[in-house]
N, C-alpha and C positions, 0 to 999 in steps of 0.2 A: 490449421495455421492461425496464429495469433494476429488479431487486428491491432497492430502496434499503434497506429494513430489513435484509435479509440481508447486503447489502454493508457496511452499517455495523457489523454484528456480526463478519463474517468476509469481508473483501475477496477472499480467495483462493477462496471458494466461488462467487463471481460473475465474477471477472476472472482471466484467465491472467497478465496482467502490468500494471504501472502505466500503460503507454501506453494501454491500453484504457480505464482510468478517465479519463485526460486527454482522450480523444477521444469519450467517451460524450455524445452530443448531447442525451440526455434528462435529464442531471444539471445542476444549477446549479453555478456555480463554488464556492460554499460547500459543497455536497454533495461535490464532487470533493475539495476540500481535507480535509474531515472524513474521508472514506474513506481517502485517502492518509495522513493523520496516524495513523489507526488501524493501517493496514498497517505504517507506519514503527515504531510502538510494538511491534507484534507481532514484527517482524523484529529490533528491538533486543533484545527478550527472548530470541529464539532465538540471537542472537549471544552473549549473556551465557551461556546454557546451553552453547553450543558451547565457550566459553572455560573452562567448568567441566568439560570433557570429557564432556558429555552429548551424546547423539545429536542430529543435526540433518538435516533433509531440505531440499530446495529449492536454488535457485541462490544462489551466493555473492555475486553482484553485484546482487541484487534491491534491496538497500537503496540502492545508488547510483542505480538506476533510479527508485526512489520519490522520492529527493531531487531528481533532475532534473525529474521531473514536477511536484513542488511548486514548484521554481524557475520552471518555465514558467507556473505559475499565479500567480506573483508573491509566493510565500511565501519569506521569508528565514529560514534556519535558524540 
């Protein structure tokens, strides 16, 4: 069972990648969208930090994976 509260605060603490959110059978579509939107916001902040020569960890293409998952849920960016 997905820890929804934890996922809403920090998606990476619960999910390894956005596809896991997309395929989580115990989450509603609205919950999936909210979690992915949070993850997207966090990744955009990390990209900004990287652009300012600050250290960044994680995959470079994670934002694209998040956007693909959101599109699969019918969210237009």
